[in-house]
C-alpha positions in Angstrom: 179.8 204.9 -75.9 182.6 202.9 -73.8 186.0 201.9 -74.9 186.3 198.3 -76.2 188.5 196.2 -73.9 189.0 193.0 -76.1 188.3 191.7 -79.5 187.4 188.2 -80.9 188.7 187.2 -84.3 187.7 184.0 -85.9 188.7 182.7 -89.3 187.5 179.7 -90.6 187.0 177.3 -93.5 183.4 177.4 -93.9 181.1 180.3 -93.4 179.4 178.8 -90.7 182.3 179.3 -88.4 182.5 175.3 -87.4 186.1 174.6 -88.6 188.0 177.5 -87.1 191.7 178.2 -88.1 191.8 181.5 -85.8 189.9 181.6 -82.7 191.4 184.3 -80.2 190.4 186.9 -77.8 193.0 189.5 -77.6 193.2 193.3 -75.9 191.2 195.6 -78.1 192.8 195.8 -81.5 192.2 196.9 -85.0 194.9 195.2 -87.0 196.2 191.0 -87.0 199.5 190.3 -88.4 199.5 186.4 -89.5 202.9 184.7 -89.5 203.8 182.1 -92.9 201.8 179.1 -92.7 199.8 180.2 -89.6 196.5 180.0 -92.2 196.0 177.1 -94.3 196.6 178.3 -98.3 194.6 177.4 -101.3 191.4 177.2 -99.4 188.3 179.9 -99.0 188.9 181.5 -95.8 186.2 183.4 -93.7 186.8 185.9 -91.5 185.0 187.9 -88.8 185.6 190.2 -85.6 183.7 191.8 -82.8 184.9 193.9 -79.7 183.5 193.6 -75.8 183.7 196.2 -73.3 183.3 196.2 -69.5 179.7 196.7 -70.2 178.7 193.4 -71.8 175.2 195.3 -73.3 178.0 197.8 -75.4 179.4 195.0 -77.2 179.6 195.0 -80.6 178.2 192.2 -82.9 180.0 190.3 -85.2 181.6 192.2 -88.2 180.3 191.3 -91.8 182.0 188.1 -93.0 185.3 189.1 -95.2 186.2 185.7 -97.6 189.9 185.4 -99.1 192.2 183.0 -99.7 195.9 182.8 -99.4 197.8 181.1 -102.6 199.8 178.1 -102.4 201.9 179.2 -105.2 202.3 182.9 -103.6 206.0 184.1 -104.0 204.9 187.1 -101.9 203.6 186.1 -98.6 202.2 189.4 -97.6 199.3 191.1 -98.1 199.2 195.0 -97.2 195.2 195.5 -96.2 195.9 199.1 -95.2 198.6 200.2 -97.7 201.0 201.2 -94.3 202.6 197.6 -93.6 205.5 195.9 -95.6 206.6 193.1 -93.1 205.5 189.9 -95.4 203.0 189.5 -93.3 199.2 189.8 -93.9 197.9 192.9 -92.3 193.7 193.2 -91.6 192.3 196.2 -90.2 189.0 196.4 -89.2 
């Protein structure tokens, strides 16, 4: 299988991904760090990712949708999803 070259990341406030808070294409990656206030707090958020290769026939479909929420009164703004980052910023691994 060809090595992925880019990654699409979408985070939305609705399950249909009509209202996007994050909609970006980056060089191939498996993590994404968010800075404070980059995402809305206190609402349900939905995330999905997919990877692209130089051969578009080998592109991956969208991942399963993950639901999460950033609490509006959180004292700690960092969420460590893979137990390897403590930089006060959420880290998502996929």
